[in-house]
C-alpha positions as CSV (number, residue, x, y, z in Angstrom):
1,M,0.0,0.0,0.0
2,R,1.5,3.4,-1.1
3,P,1.6,6.2,1.5
4,V,-0.5,9.3,0.8
5,A,1.1,12.7,1.3
6,G,1.0,13.6,5.0
7,E,0.6,10.0,6.2
8,A,3.1,8.5,8.5
9,V,5.3,5.7,7.3
10,I,7.2,3.8,10.0
11,G,6.8,6.7,12.3
12,R,7.9,9.4,9.8
13,P,5.6,11.8,8.0
14,V,5.7,11.9,4.2
15,A,6.3,15.4,2.9
16,P,3.8,16.6,0.2
17,R,5.3,16.9,-3.2
18,V,5.9,20.5,-4.4
19,Y,5.9,21.2,-8.1
20,P,7.6,24.5,-8.9
21,A,6.0,24.7,-12.4
22,L,2.6,24.6,-10.9
23,I,3.4,27.3,-8.4
24,E,4.7,29.6,-11.1
25,C,1.7,28.8,-13.3
26,F,-1.0,29.6,-10.6
27,A,0.8,32.3,-8.6
28,P,-0.1,35.9,-9.3
29,P,2.2,37.5,-11.9
30,G,5.5,38.7,-10.4
31,T,5.1,37.1,-7.0
32,V,7.3,34.1,-7.5
33,L,10.2,36.1,-8.9
34,A,9.9,38.6,-6.0
35,M,9.9,35.7,-3.6
36,Y,13.3,34.5,-4.9
37,T,14.9,37.9,-5.0
38,D,13.7,38.9,-1.6
39,T,15.1,35.8,0.1
40,I,18.4,35.3,-1.6
41,P,21.1,37.8,-0.5
42,T,23.2,39.2,-3.3
43,P,26.9,38.8,-2.6
44,D,29.2,41.8,-3.1
45,L,31.1,41.1,-6.3
46,S,32.7,44.5,-6.8
47,W,36.2,43.0,-6.3
48,Q,35.8,41.0,-9.5
49,R,36.0,44.2,-11.7
50,E,39.5,44.9,-10.3
51,A,40.8,41.3,-10.2
52,L,43.6,40.4,-12.7
53,C,41.8,37.2,-13.7
54,A,39.0,39.4,-15.2
55,Q,41.6,40.9,-17.6
56,T,43.4,37.6,-18.6
57,G,40.6,35.1,-19.3
58,A,39.3,31.9,-17.8
59,D,41.6,29.4,-19.6
60,F,44.3,29.9,-17.0
61,F,42.0,29.6,-14.0
62,F,39.9,26.6,-15.2
63,P,42.4,24.3,-16.9
64,E,41.8,20.9,-18.2
65,P,42.1,18.1,-15.5
66,G,45.8,17.3,-14.9
67,S,47.0,20.6,-16.5
68,S,49.3,23.0,-14.6
69,V,47.8,25.8,-12.6
70,R,51.2,27.5,-12.2
71,E,50.4,30.4,-14.5
72,A,47.1,31.1,-12.7
73,K,48.8,31.1,-9.3
74,R,51.4,33.5,-10.6
75,I,48.7,35.9,-11.8
76,C,46.9,35.5,-8.5
77,G,50.1,36.3,-6.6
78,M,50.2,39.7,-8.2
79,C,46.5,40.5,-7.7
80,E,45.4,42.8,-4.9
81,M,42.0,41.2,-4.9
82,R,43.3,37.8,-3.9
83,P,42.0,37.8,-0.3
84,A,38.5,38.8,-1.4
85,C,38.6,36.1,-4.1
86,L,39.6,33.4,-1.7
87,D,37.0,34.5,0.9
88,Y,34.4,34.3,-1.8
89,A,35.5,30.9,-3.0
90,L,35.5,29.4,0.5
91,A,32.1,31.0,1.4
92,H,30.4,29.8,-1.8
93,D,32.1,26.4,-1.9
94,E,33.7,26.9,-5.3
95,R,34.9,23.4,-6.3
96,F,36.5,24.1,-9.6
97,G,39.4,26.3,-10.8
98,V,41.9,28.5,-9.1
99,W,40.4,31.0,-6.7
100,G,42.4,33.3,-4.5
101,G,45.6,31.6,-5.7
102,L,44.6,28.2,-4.5
103,S,43.6,25.1,-6.4
104,E,40.6,22.9,-5.7
105,K,42.6,20.5,-3.5
106,E,44.2,23.4,-1.5
107,R,40.8,24.9,-0.8
108,L,39.4,21.5,0.2
109,Q,42.3,21.2,2.7
110,I,41.4,24.6,4.2
111,R,37.7,23.6,4.5
112,R,38.6,20.3,6.2
113,T,40.9,21.9,8.7
114,A,38.3,24.6,9.5
115,D,35.7,21.9,10.4
């Protein structure tokens, strides 16, 4: 016998299914978008305009797996925005590329030691 939404199964309630497409379809115009923008804080990304990576291109900072990140780290080492970049990467769990002069593995080590 299948459980019905809200019925308990082995002592646990079953959450009702939510279909976002139906919410958007039947919600008054503009309310769903407003809900998203009101609840999600916008991070301050002004540091990105001054970062050296914005002037060089993403190829250095998102290399193919197994490729060297030496050039990206060299560019990051000269960048004044490096601390802000690293803070952003750690706060937003960036898992790919070089951020703040550190590779994915180096940032993972920082997160593990912080826990």
